[in-house]
C-alpha positions in Angstrom: 13.1 -23.4 4.8 14.5 -26.9 4.8 17.1 -25.9 2.2 18.3 -22.5 3.5 18.2 -23.0 7.3 21.0 -25.6 7.3 23.3 -23.4 5.2 22.4 -20.3 7.3 23.3 -22.3 10.4 26.5 -23.6 9.0 27.5 -20.1 7.8 26.9 -18.7 11.3 29.2 -21.2 13.0 31.8 -20.7 10.2 31.7 -16.9 10.8 32.1 -17.6 14.5 35.1 -19.8 14.0 36.7 -17.3 11.6 36.1 -14.4 14.1 37.6 -16.5 16.9 40.7 -17.3 14.8 41.0 -13.6 13.9 40.8 -12.8 17.6 43.6 -15.1 18.3 45.8 -13.5 15.6 44.9 -10.1 17.0 46.0 -10.9 20.5 49.2 -12.5 19.2 49.9 -9.1 17.6 49.0 -7.4 20.9 46.0 -5.7 19.3 43.9 -6.0 22.5 40.9 -4.0 21.4 40.6 -5.8 18.0 40.9 -9.1 19.9 38.1 -8.1 22.2 35.8 -7.2 19.3 36.7 -10.2 17.3 35.9 -12.5 20.2 32.6 -10.7 21.0 31.7 -11.1 17.3 32.6 -14.8 17.5 30.4 -15.2 20.6 27.5 -13.4 19.0 27.6 -15.5 15.9 27.9 -18.7 18.0 24.8 -17.6 20.0 22.9 -16.9 16.7 23.9 -20.3 15.5 22.5 -21.9 18.7 19.2 -20.0 18.3 18.8 -21.0 14.7 19.8 -24.6 15.4 17.3 -25.0 18.2 14.5 -23.3 16.1 15.4 -25.5 13.1 15.3 -28.7 15.2 12.0 -27.8 16.7 10.4 -26.9 13.4 12.0 -29.6 11.1 13.5 -32.2 13.4 16.8 -33.7 12.6 18.2 -35.0 9.3 19.3 -38.6 9.3 22.6 -39.5 7.8 22.1 -42.0 4.9 25.7 -42.9 4.1 26.9 -46.5 4.5 30.0 -48.4 5.3 33.2 -46.8 6.5 32.0 -43.3 5.7 29.1 -43.8 8.1 31.6 -44.7 10.9 33.6 -41.6 10.1 30.5 -39.5 10.1 29.3 -40.7 13.6 32.8 -40.4 15.0 32.9 -36.7 13.9 29.3 -36.1 15.0 29.8 -37.6 18.5 33.1 -35.7 19.2 31.5 -32.5 17.7 28.4 -32.8 19.9 30.3 -33.5 23.1 32.8 -30.7 22.6 30.0 -28.3 21.5 28.2 -29.0 24.7 31.3 -28.3 26.7 32.2 -25.2 24.7 29.2 -23.1 25.8 30.2 -22.9 29.4 33.9 -22.6 28.5 33.2 -19.5 26.3 31.1 -17.9 29.1 33.9 -18.4 31.7 36.5 -17.2 29.2 34.6 -14.0 28.4 33.7 -13.4 32.0 37.3 -13.6 33.0 38.3 -11.2 30.2 35.6 -8.7 31.0 36.4 -8.7 34.7 40.1 -8.2 33.9 41.2 -11.5 35.3 43.7 -11.8 32.4 45.9 -14.5 33.8 43.0 -16.8 34.5 41.4 -15.7 31.1 44.6 -16.7 29.3 44.7 -20.1 31.0 41.2 -21.1 29.9 41.3 -19.4 26.6 44.2 -21.7 25.6 41.8 -24.6 25.9 38.7 -22.8 24.7 40.0 -21.7 21.3 41.1 -25.1 20.0 37.8 -26.6 21.0 35.9 -23.7 19.4 37.8 -24.1 16.1 37.3 -27.9 16.2 33.6 -27.5 16.7 33.4 -24.9 13.9 35.3 -27.0 11.4 33.5 -30.2 12.3 30.2 -28.4 12.0 31.1 -27.7 8.3 32.2 -31.3 7.8 28.9 -32.6 9.2 26.9 -30.2 7.0 28.8 -31.3 3.9 28.4 -35.0 4.8 24.6 -34.6 5.5 23.7 -32.3 2.5 26.2 -33.0 -0.3 27.3 -36.7 0.0 
């Protein structure tokens, strides 16, 4: 479990990020229905990530980073920014989806322009954190 749960978790957030990026590309091409489904897919995989992450933390605790020197400073800078933005991202996604589903498209667009870059940053830094923890 200690070996496959982290990669499962990282895969879930990567799929979420890819689906969010796909949703962005779809809306830029005015493919509204495809955008809707891509973003709902992104949200579903982000929610699955959260469930697996919490379960993994409760079952296994957290893994400590063992790197030293400058790379340790880089790791913690990435981890701190990732954690803060991931915490903010949850409510942002809920508001963004709510506004879309209630057809408040002008307000949806306004917050989505902030939500997407944060979502992509959290997804990418999640992968970086995984690589630094489990491969370096």
